[in-house]
Each structure stands twice: as C-alpha cells, then as structure tokens.
N, C-alpha and C positions, 0 to 999 in steps of 0.2 A: 504493500500500500504506500503510495507516494504522499507527499505533502506533510511529512512530519514537522517540518520547520514551521509552517503556518499554525499548526495545532499548538506546538509548544510556545510560540510567540503569543497566541491568545491567552494561554494559561498564565504565562509570566506577566503579560501586560495587565491583566485584570487582577492578578495577585498584588502587584505593586500598587495599582489604583485603589484596591480595597484596603491595603495597609495605610495608604495616605489618608483616605477618608476616615478610616477607623481611628487613626491617630488624631485627626482633627476633631472628631467627635469626643474622644476621651479628654482632649485639651479643653473643649468647650464645657463639658460636664464638670471637670475639675475646677474651672473658673467659676461657674455658677453654683457649685456646691459650697463655695466659700462666701457666698453672699446670702446672709440670713434674711428671712422674710420679716417685714414689719409686723405682720399679724401673728407671727410665731407659730403658725399651724404646721403640723407634721404632714408628711405625705399621706399617711393613713387617715388623718383628719380631713385633709382636702378630698381624698377619694370618697370618704363617707359623706361629706357635704355635697359633692357632685352627684352621687347616686341618689341622695335624698332629694335634691333639686329636681331631678328627672323622674321622681316617683318610683325608683327601682328599689324594691325591698327584698328581692330574692337572690341578691348577689352578695357573696361573702368576700371580705377583704382579709388577706392573711399575709404574714411575713414569710418570704422564702429564703433562699440561700444564694450566696455568690454576688457578683457585681454585674449590673446591666442584664439581669435575668428576669426582668419584669415582664409579665404577660397576663392576658386575660384568657381563661379557658371557658369557651362557650358551652362545653359539655357539662362541666361541673358548676358552672356559673361562679367562678372564683377569680378575683383579681389578686394575682400574686405579685407582691412588691418585694424587691431586694431589701436587705436590712438598711442600707444607706438611704433608700427612698422611703421606706416605711417609717423610719425614725427621724429622717432628716427634716430640717425646718428651713430649707433654703430654696432658691429658684429652681435648681435642677430637680430636686425631689418633687416639687410642686408640678413641674412640667410633665415629668414621667408619670406621676400618679394620675393626673388629669387625662393624659393620653390613654392610659390603660382603661380608665373608666369610659373614655370615648368609645372603646370597643364594646363595653357593656351596654352603652346607649345604642350603638349600632345593632347589637343583638336584640335589645328590647324593641327596637323599631323595625326589626327584620330587614336590615340593610342587605340588599341582594348579593353584593360582592363578598360580604363576610360569610354568608351562607354558602356561596359557591366555593370559597376558599376552604371552608370546613369540610365540604363534600370531597374536595380534592386531596385532603390529607392522607387517607389510606393509600391511594395510588402513588402519591409523591414519596411516601416512606419506602415503598417497594422499589420504585424507580431509582431513588437515591442509593439504596443499598446495592442494587444490581449494576449500576453504571460502570464501576471499575472493572467488573468481570466481563461485561459486554464489550467494553473498550479493548480489553486484552484479547478477547476472542476475535474482535473485528480486525485488530492490527495483525494478528497472526494468520487469519484465514481470508483476508480480503482479496488477495490476488487470485486464489483458487475458488473462492465462493463469495463474490462481491455482494450478493443479496443479504449477507449477514449484517451489512451496515444498516439495514432497516431496524434492527433491534436497538442500537444506541440512538437512532433517530427518534424512535418512539419514547425511549426513556428520557432523553434530553427534551423532547417536545413536552412531556408531562411536567417536568420541572420548570421549563420556560413558561408554560401556561400558568403554573402556580405562582411564579415570581411576578408575572405581569398582573395577575389578579390581586396580588398582595399590595401593589402600588396604590390603587384607589382606596383600599381598606386602610392603609397606614396614613395616607394624606387626609382622608376624611376624619379619622380618629383625632388627628392633631387639630384639624379645623374645628371640630366640635369642642375639643379641650380648650383651645385658645378663645373661642367664642364665649364659653362659660366663664373662664377666668376673667375675661374682660367685662362681660355683662354684669357679673356679680361683684366686680371690683375686688376679687380675691387677690389678684396681682395688679399693681398699677405702675405706671411710669417705667422706670428702668427694669423693674421686676418682670413686667409683661414682655418688654422687648427682649430680655434675656431668655425667657421661656420660649419665645417664638424662634430665637436664634438657635437654641439648643435642639428644639424639635425639627428645625430645618435640616440640621446636620444629621440627626437620627434618620430622617427620611432619605438622605443621600445614600446611606448604606444600602437601603432597599433598591434605590435606583441603580447603583453599581451592580448589585446582585442580579437584578432583572436584565440589565444589559449583557452581563456575562452569560446568563442562561440562554438568552435569545441568540447571541452570537455563536455559542457552542451548538445550539440546535441547527442554526442555518449552516454552519460549517459541515456538520454530518449529513444534513439534508443534501447539500451540494455534492458531497462525496457519493452519496447513494444514487443521486440522479446522474452522476458522471459529468457534471458541469465544471467540477474543480479538478485540475490536472488531467 
C-alpha cells in the first residue's frame, strides 16, 4: 500500500495541533482558576443554581476524580464535576460547571444532536477499539486485497460522524451556560469575559478532534476508491 508518508504526516500534524490547543486550554484554565468569584459560589453551587433555574430536579451533581474530567451522563442523569471544579470558587470552575449543566438542559429539552450523539456511543466504542487492528490489516493486505480498506473507512466514518455531531452539542452547551451566567448576573464584567474565553478554548479541542477525524476518514475513503496514489 502506497502513501504512507501522507498518513503519517496527518497523524503528526494533528498531534502537534492538538498539543498546542490543549496547552493553550490548560494555560487559560490555570489563569482563570486563580481569579476568585465575587459571589464566592463553588462550582457545585453554581451547577445547583442553574439546574434549579431551569426546573431540572432529577439530575444529581457529584464530585468525580482527576482534572478536566467533567461531564454530564444522560443515562444516569449525573453531572460529574472534577474536584477542582466542584470545590473551586473561581471563573474556571464556574464556566465548567455551567457548561456541564448546559448538557443537562439540552437533555431536558430533548436537544436532537445530544440524542443523536448518545445513540452513536455504542458504535463509536466498537469502532475506536477496532481501528488499530483494521489499520494493521489494511496496511499488510492492501496490495493483494484492496477491498479490505472498506473496513477502516467504515470505522473512521463512524468516529468522524460522532466528532462532527459533538460540535453543535458542545457549542450549544456553552451558549446556554454563558446565557444563564449573564442573564442571572452570576458572573459579571471580567468574570463573564473570562468564562467565555475559557469555554472558547475548550470548544477548540473538539474542533481539532473533529477535523482530525474527518481528514482521516477522507484519507481512507480516497485510498479505497483508488483516487489517492
């Protein structure tokens, strides 16, 4: 199979880009983690207030483990906040807590892209686990059995679709979070501007991931259709 160079270039290029964006995100969150809120609310308290504002009474808020592990689980209806966010009383913790509750609001309002993403999760797990084995088989057998390239095309197609669907879900959750923070005056002035900046860079990580998944899918699709090399 030809074209190894372009494959490795894609992998390296997006790895570097991902590290740059990830580093920028960590820098932003470190910056805003040092700016305490005037209202002295913790991330957990902000999450509770946002859920109460939207009349959501069946979602639990709990403290998880690790850094930047915050997420909302639509199956269990739990907003999981990392210790720094759950206990923090700063701009970064407020932004993350509100963002995760934005997903809970999406769920309550039956936001279609959130439902679609949830439905794709089982297929994405299988595709992600199988990708490395499918790639190995494709590289070894492509010359004698080019049709095998269809398998990584399908696997990368599934992950690309998931990554693209994730974009409106994440952007919308941040939009809902920022609107609530602004409307209720939970964050004002520099606090609100900082939360908006932090969430913008968080969203950029999903953009890079989606671009990477899409480019990889197109690469293998071109290989399969014989238009590349």
